[in-house]
Z-matrix of the N, CA and C atoms (Angstrom, degrees):
N
C 1 1.450
C 2 1.514 1 106.94
N 3 1.314 2 117.28 1 129.95
C 4 1.470 3 123.13 2 177.65
C 5 1.522 4 111.34 3 -73.10
N 6 1.295 5 115.09 4 142.23
C 7 1.429 6 117.69 5 176.04
C 8 1.518 7 109.10 6 -107.12
N 9 1.292 8 115.66 7 150.58
C 10 1.451 9 122.10 8 179.45
C 11 1.555 10 108.48 9 -104.02
N 12 1.306 11 114.15 10 118.63
C 13 1.478 12 118.31 11 179.09
C 14 1.524 13 109.55 12 -102.40
N 15 1.310 14 118.66 13 144.85
C 16 1.445 15 122.51 14 177.60
C 17 1.521 16 109.44 15 -64.38
N 18 1.309 17 114.69 16 148.44
C 19 1.462 18 122.29 17 178.74
C 20 1.554 19 106.95 18 -72.34
N 21 1.295 20 116.12 19 128.66
C 22 1.469 21 121.85 20 177.93
C 23 1.505 22 107.83 21 -101.89
N 24 1.324 23 116.53 22 123.75
C 25 1.474 24 121.18 23 177.36
C 26 1.485 25 109.06 24 -83.72
N 27 1.301 26 116.21 25 126.18
C 28 1.505 27 121.58 26 -179.28
C 29 1.473 28 111.90 27 -114.00
N 30 1.295 29 118.04 28 84.10
C 31 1.454 30 122.38 29 178.32
C 32 1.537 31 107.89 30 -103.83
N 33 1.326 32 113.02 31 150.24
C 34 1.467 33 118.62 32 177.95
C 35 1.547 34 110.84 33 -69.69
N 36 1.319 35 118.68 34 -29.65
C 37 1.463 36 123.54 35 -177.09
C 38 1.435 37 110.50 36 -152.22
N 39 1.374 38 116.55 37 154.96
C 40 1.425 39 119.98 38 178.88
C 41 1.509 40 110.61 39 -72.61
N 42 1.325 41 114.01 40 158.08
C 43 1.484 42 120.10 41 -178.44
C 44 1.552 43 109.84 42 -102.51
N 45 1.312 44 117.25 43 152.50
C 46 1.447 45 124.50 44 173.82
C 47 1.513 46 106.22 45 -116.01
N 48 1.364 47 113.54 46 122.82
C 49 1.453 48 119.67 47 175.55
C 50 1.518 49 110.50 48 -75.09
N 51 1.273 50 120.73 49 123.03
C 52 1.493 51 123.64 50 -173.14
C 53 1.543 52 106.39 51 -163.54
N 54 1.272 53 115.03 52 160.74
C 55 1.478 54 122.16 53 174.95
C 56 1.508 55 108.57 54 -118.02
N 57 1.333 56 114.47 55 112.49
C 58 1.479 57 121.46 56 -179.58
C 59 1.552 58 106.67 57 -121.78
N 60 1.286 59 119.19 58 123.17
C 61 1.485 60 119.98 59 176.02
C 62 1.541 61 108.08 60 -69.57
N 63 1.309 62 115.51 61 137.18
C 64 1.475 63 120.43 62 178.33
C 65 1.546 64 109.31 63 -137.05
N 66 1.305 65 113.41 64 166.25
C 67 1.491 66 119.96 65 165.70
C 68 1.506 67 105.86 66 -122.09
N 69 1.332 68 114.77 67 138.25
C 70 1.471 69 122.23 68 -176.96
C 71 1.515 70 105.47 69 -112.67
N 72 1.324 71 116.60 70 131.54
C 73 1.414 72 124.48 71 177.09
C 74 1.505 73 110.21 72 -119.81
N 75 1.369 74 116.03 73 136.16
C 76 1.465 75 120.72 74 -178.13
C 77 1.484 76 107.90 75 -156.30
N 78 1.333 77 115.22 76 -175.28
C 79 1.486 78 123.35 77 171.46
C 80 1.521 79 108.28 78 -114.06
N 81 1.306 80 117.81 79 139.72
C 82 1.468 81 121.13 80 175.11
C 83 1.511 82 109.39 81 -78.02
N 84 1.352 83 117.62 82 -175.79
C 85 1.460 84 122.30 83 -178.03
C 86 1.526 85 111.03 84 -65.39
N 87 1.316 86 119.83 85 -23.79
C 88 1.439 87 122.57 86 -179.09
C 89 1.564 88 110.19 87 -91.38
N 90 1.317 89 116.19 88 1.69
C 91 1.494 90 119.63 89 179.89
C 92 1.552 91 113.84 90 85.82
N 93 1.319 92 116.14 91 5.00
C 94 1.466 93 120.18 92 177.51
C 95 1.524 94 111.71 93 -76.79
N 96 1.326 95 119.63 94 138.45
C 97 1.443 96 122.66 95 177.32
C 98 1.474 97 112.58 96 -68.78
N 99 1.347 98 120.09 97 129.44
C 100 1.439 99 123.18 98 179.36
C 101 1.529 100 107.95 99 -130.45
N 102 1.336 101 113.81 100 153.98
C 103 1.494 102 119.21 101 175.17
C 104 1.526 103 108.48 102 -142.72
N 105 1.320 104 114.02 103 159.43
C 106 1.462 105 118.90 104 178.45
C 107 1.535 106 109.35 105 -156.28
N 108 1.257 107 115.59 106 146.64
C 109 1.501 108 121.22 107 172.95
C 110 1.528 109 106.59 108 -77.09
N 111 1.290 110 115.14 109 140.93
C 112 1.449 111 123.24 110 -175.97
C 113 1.521 112 110.33 111 -150.63
N 114 1.346 113 115.33 112 -168.78
C 115 1.483 114 118.67 113 -178.26
C 116 1.539 115 106.82 114 -149.43
N 117 1.316 116 114.55 115 136.84
C 118 1.446 117 121.33 116 169.29
C 119 1.495 118 107.48 117 -89.54
N 120 1.317 119 117.74 118 126.78
C 121 1.486 120 120.58 119 -175.83
C 122 1.514 121 112.44 120 -111.01
N 123 1.337 122 117.07 121 -12.16
C 124 1.452 123 120.62 122 172.02
C 125 1.528 124 107.03 123 -154.93
N 126 1.333 125 119.00 124 135.85
C 127 1.429 126 123.33 125 -175.20
C 128 1.526 127 109.87 126 -132.34
N 129 1.320 128 115.38 127 154.48
C 130 1.450 129 122.72 128 171.76
C 131 1.526 130 107.79 129 -139.70
N 132 1.286 131 117.05 130 176.01
C 133 1.459 132 117.62 131 178.56
C 134 1.512 133 112.74 132 -68.22
N 135 1.357 134 120.40 133 -11.52
C 136 1.432 135 123.87 134 -177.75
C 137 1.540 136 115.61 135 -111.15
N 138 1.337 137 116.24 136 -14.75
C 139 1.462 138 118.48 137 -175.90
C 140 1.513 139 113.96 138 -177.61
N 141 1.354 140 117.35 139 -156.45
C 142 1.442 141 119.65 140 -177.40
C 143 1.515 142 110.83 141 -163.61
N 144 1.314 143 115.90 142 167.09
C 145 1.461 144 124.09 143 167.08
C 146 1.522 145 106.16 144 -111.15
N 147 1.311 146 116.68 145 121.40
C 148 1.457 147 122.55 146 -177.05
C 149 1.513 148 110.88 147 -113.18
N 150 1.325 149 116.51 148 151.97
C 151 1.453 150 122.25 149 167.73
C 152 1.528 151 105.14 150 -116.44
N 153 1.341 152 112.81 151 120.26
C 154 1.491 153 118.33 152 -171.43
C 155 1.534 154 108.95 153 -146.62
N 156 1.353 155 118.75 154 154.27
C 157 1.445 156 122.29 155 178.12
C 158 1.557 157 111.83 156 -84.80
N 159 1.306 158 118.16 157 24.76
C 160 1.498 159 123.91 158 -179.20
C 161 1.471 160 108.21 159 -112.18
N 162 1.336 161 117.05 160 149.85
C 163 1.468 162 124.94 161 176.72
C 164 1.509 163 108.13 162 -124.62
N 165 1.347 164 118.29 163 73.65
C 166 1.470 165 119.16 164 -175.72
C 167 1.504 166 110.08 165 -80.56
N 168 1.289 167 117.47 166 164.47
C 169 1.473 168 125.36 167 176.92
C 170 1.517 169 109.73 168 -76.09
N 171 1.317 170 117.83 169 150.36
C 172 1.446 171 120.97 170 174.58
C 173 1.545 172 105.78 171 -58.52
N 174 1.324 173 115.83 172 137.88
C 175 1.463 174 120.61 173 179.03
C 176 1.505 175 113.61 174 89.79
N 177 1.327 176 116.99 175 -13.92
C 178 1.492 177 119.33 176 178.43
C 179 1.511 178 111.37 177 -58.98
N 180 1.300 179 115.71 178 148.97
C 181 1.438 180 122.54 179 177.70
C 182 1.527 181 107.94 180 -99.58
N 183 1.308 182 116.05 181 128.41
C 184 1.474 183 123.67 182 178.09
C 185 1.498 184 107.96 183 -118.37
N 186 1.334 185 115.46 184 143.12
C 187 1.481 186 120.74 185 168.67
C 188 1.534 187 106.35 186 -99.15
N 189 1.318 188 114.24 187 125.89
C 190 1.460 189 118.32 188 -178.63
C 191 1.513 190 108.28 189 -115.56
N 192 1.362 191 115.57 190 129.97
C 193 1.493 192 124.62 191 178.28
C 194 1.527 193 105.66 192 -104.93
N 195 1.354 194 115.91 193 117.60
C 196 1.437 195 121.47 194 176.77
C 197 1.555 196 108.70 195 -73.33
N 198 1.306 197 118.95 196 116.63
C 199 1.443 198 122.33 197 -178.30
C 200 1.490 199 115.93 198 -65.89
N 201 1.342 200 117.47 199 -17.11
C 202 1.468 201 119.42 200 -179.18
C 203 1.509 202 114.42 201 -85.77
N 204 1.387 203 115.89 202 -34.54
C 205 1.449 204 117.93 203 -177.38
C 206 1.505 205 113.20 204 -122.86
N 207 1.321 206 116.99 205 3.15
C 208 1.510 207 124.30 206 178.95
C 209 1.514 208 113.61 207 57.67
N 210 1.361 209 118.34 208 27.00
C 211 1.433 210 121.91 209 171.74
C 212 1.501 211 110.15 210 -89.97
N 213 1.331 212 118.08 211 148.60
C 214 1.453 213 122.84 212 179.02
C 215 1.539 214 109.83 213 -123.80
N 216 1.355 215 116.71 214 142.42
C 217 1.436 216 123.02 215 176.87
C 218 1.515 217 108.89 216 -143.42
N 219 1.329 218 114.65 217 159.10
C 220 1.503 219 119.83 218 176.17
C 221 1.528 220 108.94 219 -94.12
N 222 1.321 221 114.63 220 138.84
C 223 1.468 222 122.87 221 178.43
C 224 1.538 223 109.48 222 -130.16
N 225 1.337 224 115.43 223 151.82
C 226 1.441 225 122.99 224 175.59
C 227 1.527 226 108.41 225 -105.35
N 228 1.345 227 117.26 226 135.85
C 229 1.436 228 122.57 227 179.64
C 230 1.563 229 108.68 228 -79.05
N 231 1.323 230 115.49 229 121.94
C 232 1.455 231 118.79 230 -179.47
C 233 1.535 232 112.55 231 -115.31
N 234 1.342 233 117.04 232 -7.47
C 235 1.453 234 120.53 233 179.01
C 236 1.510 235 108.95 234 -158.41
N 237 1.340 236 117.23 235 142.03
C 238 1.482 237 120.57 236 177.15
C 239 1.531 238 105.91 237 -139.52
N 240 1.347 239 115.06 238 123.52
C 241 1.476 240 121.91 239 178.07
C 242 1.518 241 109.59 240 -128.19
N 243 1.307 242 117.20 241 131.14
C 244 1.479 243 119.84 242 173.86
C 245 1.467 244 110.10 243 -75.70
N 246 1.344 245 117.16 244 131.88
C 247 1.474 246 119.73 245 176.62
C 248 1.585 247 109.70 246 -99.46
N 249 1.275 248 114.12 247 175.08
C 250 1.445 249 117.11 248 177.69
C 251 1.566 250 111.48 249 -99.50
N 252 1.297 251 114.62 250 7.42
C 253 1.475 252 120.40 251 -178.24
C 254 1.539 253 113.45 252 -100.09
N 255 1.301 254 116.52 253 108.31
C 256 1.457 255 121.75 254 170.21
C 257 1.517 256 115.96 255 46.42
N 258 1.339 257 117.06 256 36.61
C 259 1.444 258 118.86 257 175.35
C 260 1.556 259 113.74 258 72.01
N 261 1.293 260 118.24 259 18.11
C 262 1.448 261 119.78 260 -179.77
C 263 1.540 262 109.91 261 -85.63
N 264 1.316 263 114.72 262 160.79
C 265 1.448 264 124.17 263 177.79
C 266 1.520 265 108.20 264 -121.85
N 267 1.317 266 117.76 265 141.28
C 268 1.440 267 120.19 266 170.57
C 269 1.512 268 107.95 267 -94.89
N 270 1.325 269 113.66 268 124.57
C 271 1.450 270 119.82 269 -175.10
C 272 1.525 271 108.96 270 -117.37
N 273 1.286 272 114.71 271 121.76
C 274 1.502 273 120.27 272 170.36
C 275 1.509 274 106.09 273 -86.93
N 276 1.336 275 116.06 274 125.19
C 277 1.467 276 119.20 275 179.90
C 278 1.556 277 110.02 276 -132.36
N 279 1.347 278 114.31 277 151.17
C 280 1.432 279 118.89 278 175.98
C 281 1.525 280 107.92 279 -123.00
N 282 1.355 281 115.50 280 143.42
C 283 1.456 282 121.09 281 -178.69
C 284 1.530 283 109.11 282 -69.46
N 285 1.285 284 117.96 283 136.28
C 286 1.435 285 123.37 284 178.85
C 287 1.556 286 107.82 285 -67.62
N 288 1.328 287 117.85 286 -47.46
C 289 1.449 288 123.26 287 177.09
C 290 1.503 289 109.03 288 -124.57
N 291 1.353 290 117.51 289 89.80
C 292 1.442 291 121.56 290 -173.38
C 293 1.520 292 111.67 291 -55.34
N 294 1.302 293 113.68 292 144.98
C 295 1.465 294 124.29 293 173.42
C 296 1.524 295 108.91 294 -145.44
N 297 1.290 296 116.75 295 145.64
C 298 1.509 297 118.76 296 -178.23
C 299 1.479 298 112.04 297 -81.52
N 300 1.334 299 120.62 298 -15.03
C 301 1.432 300 120.93 299 -174.15
C 302 1.543 301 116.43 300 -91.27
N 303 1.335 302 117.66 301 -12.56
C 304 1.462 303 119.27 302 -169.77
C 305 1.521 304 112.61 303 -58.91
N 306 1.307 305 120.90 304 -46.27
C 307 1.449 306 122.50 305 -174.69
C 308 1.572 307 112.09 306 -81.58
N 309 1.303 308 118.10 307 -9.83
C 310 1.456 309 118.98 308 -179.14
C 311 1.513 310 112.66 309 77.19
N 312 1.320 311 117.45 310 21.16
C 313 1.466 312 122.99 311 -176.96
C 314 1.522 313 106.79 312 -121.26
N 315 1.320 314 113.60 313 140.12
C 316 1.526 315 117.93 314 171.06
C 317 1.456 316 108.43 315 -87.12
N 318 1.348 317 117.18 316 111.75
C 319 1.454 318 122.53 317 177.98
C 320 1.569 319 107.82 318 -88.87
N 321 1.313 320 118.86 319 129.00
C 322 1.458 321 121.51 320 179.56
C 323 1.495 322 111.07 321 -64.03
N 324 1.277 323 117.08 322 150.64
C 325 1.472 324 120.04 323 176.17
C 326 1.520 325 107.30 324 -71.89
N 327 1.304 326 115.47 325 134.86
C 328 1.451 327 121.05 326 -176.05
C 329 1.520 328 111.35 327 -110.82
N 330 1.335 329 118.18 328 138.81
C 331 1.431 330 121.43 329 176.81
C 332 1.513 331 108.79 330 -71.97
N 333 1.327 332 116.48 331 148.95
C 334 1.471 333 119.40 332 176.92
C 335 1.529 334 111.85 333 -58.43
N 336 1.310 335 117.55 334 142.45
C 337 1.465 336 119.96 335 178.47
C 338 1.535 337 110.99 336 -74.90
N 339 1.294 338 114.07 337 144.26
C 340 1.482 339 118.09 338 178.34
C 341 1.482 340 113.63 339 -117.52
N 342 1.357 341 120.69 340 14.34
C 343 1.446 342 120.76 341 -179.73
C 344 1.497 343 110.43 342 -68.88
N 345 1.246 344 113.58 343 148.17
C 346 1.542 345 119.57 344 -178.06
C 347 1.472 346 109.36 345 -89.94
């Protein structure tokens, strides 16, 4: 008899639910530079969940400008989901070169995970 095990979420760091205004810069399919106002809705020391009016390809590199501190960093798109809100997309992104200061939040030090 097969057993059903609960799904274990394996993230490198915990997320903070927050709303941070951002600008997203990228290139369209023709190579033209595009930008859009968007919002980070969850952040971690390694990445974020964004709501944006862009539909980038998985693996695309985006430049994100934090609207609160005017810092910019490059992120890689690792997830794209169409939402039902005003043509927005939920983008899972990871920082190319992680830094703890980009979001302006102090992330607590986390103990290494020991789940099997």
